[in-house]
C-alpha positions in Angstrom: 20.9 44.7 19.8 18.5 44.1 17.0 20.9 45.5 14.4 23.6 43.0 15.5 21.4 40.0 15.9 22.1 36.9 13.9 18.6 36.8 12.5 19.2 40.2 10.9 22.6 39.2 9.7 21.3 36.1 8.0 18.5 38.2 6.4 21.0 40.7 5.0 23.3 38.0 3.5 20.3 36.3 2.0 19.0 39.5 0.5 22.3 40.6 -0.9 22.9 37.1 -2.3 19.7 37.3 -4.3 20.8 40.6 -5.7 24.1 39.1 -7.0 26.1 41.2 -4.5 28.4 38.5 -3.2 31.1 41.0 -2.1 28.6 42.5 0.3 27.6 39.1 1.6 31.3 38.4 2.3 31.8 41.7 4.1 28.9 41.0 6.4 30.1 37.5 7.1 33.7 38.6 7.7 32.5 40.9 10.5 31.0 37.9 12.5 33.6 36.6 15.0 32.2 33.2 15.5 29.7 32.3 12.8 27.1 29.7 13.7 26.3 26.7 11.4 23.1 28.4 10.4 24.9 31.6 9.3 27.4 29.5 7.3 24.5 27.8 5.6 23.1 31.1 4.6 26.2 32.4 2.9 26.7 28.9 1.3 23.2 29.3 -0.2 24.2 32.7 -1.5 27.2 31.2 -3.2 25.1 28.3 -4.5 22.4 30.4 -6.3 25.2 32.6 -7.8 27.2 29.6 -9.0 30.2 30.6 -6.9 31.5 27.1 -6.4 35.1 27.9 -5.5 34.0 30.1 -2.6 31.4 27.5 -1.4 33.9 24.6 -1.5 36.6 26.7 0.2 34.3 27.8 3.0 33.2 24.2 3.5 36.8 23.2 4.0 37.6 26.2 6.2 34.7 25.5 8.5 35.3 21.7 8.5 31.7 21.3 7.6 32.2 18.2 5.5 33.4 16.3 8.6 30.3 17.4 10.5 28.1 15.4 8.1 25.8 18.3 7.5 23.5 17.4 4.6 22.5 20.9 3.8 26.1 21.9 3.4 26.7 19.2 0.8 23.4 20.1 -0.9 24.4 23.8 -1.3 27.9 22.8 -2.4 26.2 20.5 -5.0 24.0 23.4 -6.1 27.0 25.8 -6.4 29.0 23.2 -8.4 26.1 22.6 -10.8 25.4 26.3 -11.3 29.1 26.8 -12.0 29.3 23.9 -14.5 31.8 21.9 -12.5 30.9 18.4 -13.4 33.6 16.5 -11.5 32.9 18.3 -8.2 29.1 17.9 -8.8 29.6 14.1 -9.4 31.6 13.7 -6.2 29.1 15.6 -4.1 26.1 13.7 -5.7 27.9 10.4 -4.8 28.5 11.6 -1.2 24.8 12.5 -0.8 23.8 9.0 -1.8 25.9 7.2 0.8 27.5 7.4 4.2 24.1 7.6 5.9 22.8 10.3 3.7 19.9 9.7 1.2 19.2 11.5 -2.1 16.2 13.7 -2.3 14.5 15.0 -5.5 16.5 18.3 -5.4 19.8 16.4 -5.5 18.6 14.3 -8.5 17.2 17.4 -10.3 20.5 19.3 -9.9 22.7 16.5 -11.0 20.5 15.7 -14.0 20.7 19.3 -15.0 24.5 19.5 -15.0 24.8 16.2 -16.9 22.3 17.4 -19.5 23.9 20.9 -19.8 27.2 19.1 -20.4 25.6 17.0 -23.1 25.9 13.7 -21.1 22.3 12.7 -22.0 22.8 8.9 -21.9 24.1 9.1 -18.3 21.3 11.5 -17.3 18.6 9.2 -18.8 20.1 6.1 -17.2 20.1 7.8 -13.8 16.5 8.9 -14.2 15.3 5.5 -15.4 17.1 4.0 -12.3 15.2 6.5 -10.0 11.9 5.5 -11.6 12.7 1.8 -11.4 13.7 2.1 -7.7 10.3 3.6 -6.9 8.5 1.0 -8.9 10.3 -1.8 -6.9 8.8 -0.6 -3.7 5.4 0.1 -5.3 5.6 3.8 -4.8 4.8 6.5 -7.4 7.0 9.6 -7.8 4.9 12.7 -7.2 3.9 14.2 -10.6 5.5 17.6 -9.9 8.8 15.9 -9.0 8.8 13.6 -12.0 8.1 16.6 -14.3 11.0 18.5 -12.7 13.4 15.5 -13.2 12.4 15.1 -16.9 12.5 18.9 -17.4 16.2 18.9 -16.4 17.0 16.8 -19.4 14.5 18.8 -21.6 16.5 22.0 -20.9 19.7 20.4 -21.8 18.3 19.1 -25.1 17.1 22.7 -25.8 20.5 24.1 -25.2 22.2 21.5 -27.5 19.6 21.7 -30.2 19.0 18.0 -29.8 15.5 18.0 -31.4 15.1 14.2 -31.3 15.7 14.0 -27.6 13.7 17.2 -27.0 10.6 15.6 -28.5 11.1 12.3 -26.7 11.5 14.0 -23.3 8.7 16.5 -24.1 6.4 13.6 -24.7 7.4 11.9 -21.4 6.6 15.2 -19.5 3.3 15.5 -21.2 2.5 11.8 -20.5 2.8 12.8 -16.8 0.8 16.0 -17.2 -0.8 16.7 -20.6 -1.9 20.2 -19.4 1.5 21.8 -19.2 1.1 24.4 -21.9 4.7 25.7 -21.6 6.1 22.4 -22.9 4.0 22.5 -26.1 4.9 26.1 -26.6 8.6 25.5 -26.1 8.6 22.5 -28.5 6.8 24.6 -31.1 9.3 27.5 -30.6 12.3 25.1 -30.9 11.1 23.6 -34.2 10.1 26.9 -35.6 13.6 28.4 -34.9 15.1 25.3 -36.5 13.1 26.1 -39.7 10.6 23.2 -39.2 7.3 25.2 -39.4 5.2 22.1 -40.0 6.5 20.5 -36.8 6.0 23.7 -34.9 2.4 24.0 -36.0 1.9 20.3 -35.1 2.8 21.0 -31.5 0.5 24.1 -31.2 -2.3 21.9 -32.6 -1.6 19.3 -29.9 -1.7 22.0 -27.3 -5.1 23.1 -28.5 -6.5 19.6 -28.6 -5.2 18.9 -25.1 -6.9 22.0 -23.8 -3.5 23.1 -22.3 -2.7 26.7 -21.5 0.4 28.5 -20.5 0.3 29.7 -16.9 0.5 33.4 -16.4 3.9 34.4 -14.9 3.8 36.8 -12.1 6.9 38.8 -11.5 8.2 41.3 -9.1 10.4 44.1 -10.3 12.4 46.8 -8.5 13.1 49.8 -10.7 14.8 53.0 -9.2 14.3 51.6 -5.7 10.5 51.1 -6.1 8.8 47.7 -6.0 6.4 46.7 -8.9 4.3 43.6 -9.3 2.9 42.6 -12.7 1.5 39.8 -14.7 3.1 38.9 -18.0 1.0 38.8 -21.1 -0.7 42.1 -20.1 0.8 44.5 -22.6 -0.3 48.1 -23.1 0.5 50.3 -26.0 3.5 52.0 -24.4 5.0 48.6 -23.3 4.3 47.2 -26.8 6.2 50.1 -28.4 9.2 49.4 -26.1 9.3 45.7 -26.9 9.1 46.5 -30.6 12.1 48.8 -30.2 13.9 46.0 -28.4 13.0 43.5 -31.2 14.4 45.9 -33.8 17.7 46.0 -31.9 17.9 42.3 -31.6 17.3 41.7 -35.3 20.5 43.6 -36.0 22.5 41.4 -33.6 21.2 37.9 -33.5 18.9 35.6 -35.7 15.3 36.4 -34.8 12.6 34.4 -36.6 10.0 36.6 -38.4 7.2 35.0 -36.4 9.0 35.3 -33.0 6.9 37.2 -30.5 9.3 38.3 -27.8 6.6 40.0 -25.9 5.5 36.5 -24.7 8.6 36.2 -22.5 8.3 37.4 -19.0 11.9 38.3 -18.8 11.7 40.6 -21.9 8.6 42.2 -20.5 10.3 42.8 -17.2 13.3 44.4 -18.8 11.1 46.6 -21.0 9.2 47.8 -17.9 12.5 48.5 -16.1 13.9 50.5 -19.1 10.7 52.5 -19.4 10.9 53.4 -15.6 14.5 54.5 -16.0 13.8 56.5 -19.2 10.7 58.2 -17.7 12.5 59.5 -14.6 12.1 63.2 -13.8 14.9 65.6 -14.4 17.3 65.7 -11.5 15.9 62.4 -10.1 18.5 59.9 -9.0 18.5 57.2 -11.5 19.8 53.7 -10.9 20.5 51.7 -14.1 20.1 48.4 -12.2 16.9 46.5 -12.8 15.9 43.7 -10.4 13.4 41.0 -11.4 12.2 37.9 -9.5 9.8 35.3 -10.8 6.9 34.2 -8.5 7.2 30.7 -9.9 10.5 28.9 -10.3 11.5 28.0 -13.9 14.5 27.7 -16.1 15.1 30.2 -18.8 14.7 29.7 -22.5 18.2 29.7 -24.2 16.9 32.2 -26.8 15.7 34.6 -24.1 19.0 34.3 -22.3 20.8 35.4 -25.5 18.4 38.3 -26.0 19.0 39.6 -22.5 22.8 39.4 -23.0 22.6 41.6 -26.1 20.0 44.0 -24.7 22.1 44.6 -21.5 25.0 45.5 -23.8 23.0 47.9 -26.0 21.1 49.7 -23.3 24.0 49.8 -20.8 21.9 48.5 -17.9 22.5 45.9 -15.2 19.8 43.3 -15.0 19.6 41.0 -11.9 17.1 38.2 -12.5 16.2 35.5 -9.9 14.4 32.3 -11.1 16.0 29.0 -10.2 19.3 30.8 -9.7 20.7 34.4 -9.9 21.5 35.8 -13.3 23.4 39.1 -13.5 23.4 40.5 -17.0 25.8 43.4 -17.6 27.9 44.7 -20.5 26.9 41.8 -22.8 27.6 39.0 -20.4 25.9 36.9 -17.7 27.4 35.6 -14.5 25.9 32.2 -15.1 28.4 31.6 -17.9 25.8 29.5 -19.8 24.7 27.3 -16.9 21.1 28.2 -16.3 
């Protein structure tokens, strides 16, 4: 009875979805004769975090969920469309969520601003965000700081991706006006200008970070290597790990442009991959070895475009499968990622 309960079924679909195993989610779901609305929501979420918009939208139509005015269904469909880069579908769903008795929440705004920015539609994204800020000002309410940082960060990531340095700096300043202690923003601005060859500007942002007393938060990650769970804090690098990361850097230098001052050991994703590779390589003779590495961040964040490129190349060279969960699921394998550049 327990094995067949809906609670267990939902948990299994949720777990496989976070592991990028959509086919297994579908097999489990197909064995349910009359899926409840909650069960449908779970598989929709799995589709959403994996950017499987076609399946999400098809299921919504099949279950007639759109006519049931279920806000979470529209939200997961919006997430799936944004994570798949489908701007037209995302625009339609964002519009629906702002009318017909629904009301936008900050998750809707953040998702839609992200897809607009990733598509390079910065004027529209900024206009929408300024409208959101203005609407709160009219009713004399303040947007919570963390929500406002998330909204501006959606545009910040797009500017990073498109190497729009002017906008990157403008939006970075807006984020730091909200919270001047976010060390990650200073660091990413410094990295962006350094990679662009503007060392003076890069140093300027590091100086501002020091004067503001800002520090980068330690990233805690969970890794599963060879079926065993590991928890670790990034920035803690021992000699063996340092050697592995140095090997990875040497490989990257032969495949992509890497600035001479780039310290790839600072990136939690690189550290996690290095730990996974070491675990695989240090396996005892005869031990069953899985070449899939699973990583999950304790704190939600969006990936640096440079790091994403590094992981694509390293998955190709080492022949491993890396499943990474942050704001969405990334599955790096054979020199490609399932996000198709929408991260």
